[in-house]
BAFI-3210 file (N, C-alpha, C; in Angstrom, 3 decimals, decimal comma, padded with zeros to 6 digits):
// residues 52
n [1|2|3|4|5|6|7|8|9|10|11|12|13|14|15|16|17|18|19|20|21|22|23|24|25|26|27|28|29|30|31|32|33|34|35|36|37|38|39|40|41|42|43|44|45|46|47|48|49|50|51|52]
n.u [-087,637|-086,849|-084,377|-082,603|-081,514|-078,949|-078,071|-077,572|-078,115|-076,085|-074,033|-073,492|-072,450|-070,135|-068,703|-068,274|-066,718|-064,493|-063,589|-062,917|-060,821|-058,958|-058,479|-057,402|-055,284|-053,857|-052,613|-050,360|-048,821|-046,256|-044,894|-046,441|-048,573|-049,864|-051,487|-053,109|-054,496|-055,891|-057,500|-059,083|-060,351|-061,837|-063,540|-065,006|-066,328|-067,764|-069,422|-070,912|-072,377|-073,757|-075,216|-074,729]
n.v [-025,891|-029,000|-030,295|-033,191|-035,651|-037,908|-040,213|-042,958|-044,478|-046,318|-045,618|-043,065|-043,590|-044,996|-042,990|-041,151|-042,682|-043,405|-040,838|-039,851|-041,590|-040,858|-038,180|-038,361|-040,119|-038,537|-036,734|-037,994|-038,448|-037,524|-034,908|-034,148|-035,806|-035,413|-032,859|-033,554|-035,935|-035,006|-033,027|-034,549|-036,198|-034,312|-033,407|-035,764|-036,174|-033,781|-033,977|-036,164|-035,192|-033,154|-034,587|-035,354]
n.w [005,847|007,097|009,341|009,022|011,130|011,002|012,610|014,551|017,822|018,452|016,676|017,565|020,121|019,428|018,080|020,185|021,985|020,370|019,685|022,222|022,887|020,924|021,628|024,257|023,739|021,988|023,628|024,462|022,283|019,879|017,813|014,653|014,916|017,308|017,342|015,194|015,925|018,170|017,016|015,199|017,061|018,549|016,539|016,022|018,502|018,705|016,444|017,197|019,372|018,081|016,297|013,678]
ca.u [-086,977|-086,459|-083,031|-082,671|-080,344|-078,643|-077,152|-078,198|-077,497|-074,834|-073,011|-073,151|-071,578|-068,835|-068,003|-067,830|-065,630|-063,320|-063,103|-062,250|-059,543|-058,037|-058,102|-056,497|-054,076|-053,115|-051,812|-049,124|-048,100|-045,303|-044,869|-047,697|-049,655|-050,562|-052,617|-053,999|-055,386|-056,784|-058,472|-060,022|-061,140|-062,802|-064,547|-065,872|-067,180|-068,692|-070,434|-071,791|-073,317|-074,587|-076,119|-074,451]
ca.v [-027,135|-029,657|-030,847|-034,620|-036,154|-039,219|-040,792|-043,909|-044,483|-047,074|-044,830|-041,956|-044,127|-045,314|-041,724|-040,578|-043,505|-043,253|-039,467|-039,756|-042,298|-040,047|-036,979|-038,752|-040,657|-037,440|-036,051|-038,741|-038,563|-036,447|-034,441|-033,667|-036,725|-034,873|-031,994|-034,237|-036,843|-034,208|-032,391|-035,563|-036,604|-033,246|-033,431|-036,920|-035,927|-032,686|-034,459|-037,070|-034,383|-032,396|-035,530|-035,522]
ca.w [005,565|008,343|009,385|009,300|011,837|010,461|013,570|015,458|019,158|018,413|015,984|018,463|021,173|018,821|017,829|021,462|022,518|019,503|019,839|023,526|022,799|020,128|022,382|025,346|023,121|021,388|024,644|024,669|021,024|019,587|016,432|014,079|015,275|018,478|016,996|014,261|016,642|019,013|016,126|014,728|018,223|018,844|015,465|016,234|019,663|018,371|015,513|017,939|020,142|017,149|015,672|012,252]
c.u [-086,525|-085,054|-083,139|-081,382|-080,137|-077,644|-077,919|-077,483|-076,160|-073,710|-072,562|-072,178|-070,191|-068,041|-067,481|-066,646|-064,367|-062,733|-062,378|-060,898|-058,523|-057,582|-057,101|-055,186|-053,222|-052,258|-050,459|-048,299|-047,156|-045,426|-046,225|-048,854|-050,486|-051,715|-053,606|-054,982|-056,348|-057,858|-059,516|-060,912|-062,199|-063,908|-065,513|-066,830|-068,196|-069,773|-071,394|-072,818|-074,240|-075,577|-075,889|-073,288]
c.v [-027,752|-030,247|-032,309|-035,042|-037,608|-039,930|-041,698|-043,875|-045,208|-046,299|-043,651|-042,429|-044,434|-044,042|-041,105|-041,356|-043,321|-041,846|-039,270|-040,433|-041,476|-038,802|-037,329|-039,302|-039,577|-036,677|-036,725|-038,898|-037,375|-036,051|-033,981|-034,614|-036,174|-033,958|-032,662|-035,141|-036,080|-033,548|-033,385|-036,034|-035,578|-033,212|-034,597|-036,688|-034,830|-033,156|-035,437|-036,276|-033,557|-033,306|-035,735|-036,433]
c.w [006,892|008,218|009,815|009,977|011,443|011,373|014,521|016,812|019,163|017,760|016,844|019,543|020,624|018,576|019,117|022,022|021,688|019,607|021,156|023,529|022,016|020,877|023,477|024,781|022,505|022,374|024,848|023,397|020,823|018,123|015,956|014,345|016,428|018,074|016,045|014,988|017,552|018,161|015,624|015,876|018,580|017,794|015,645|017,400|019,371|017,425|016,188|018,742|019,258|016,430|014,197|012,018]
res [m|s|i|v|k|n|l|a|k|g|e|r|a|v|r|i|i|l|g|g|i|l|i|v|g|g|l|f|l|a|g|w|w|k|p|l|s|i|l|i|g|v|c|l|v|a|s|a|f|a|g|y]
***
């Protein structure tokens, strides 16, 4: 069974940029927003590099 990657170049760029903003922004946040934004940012960047 082949694995189908469902990610265009534009969507990949948006995920990387948005993930980077969330990771860097998360360093300046306080409370539970900090780990939440870093986690979501890492997930976005990882999914962009994985292609899903």
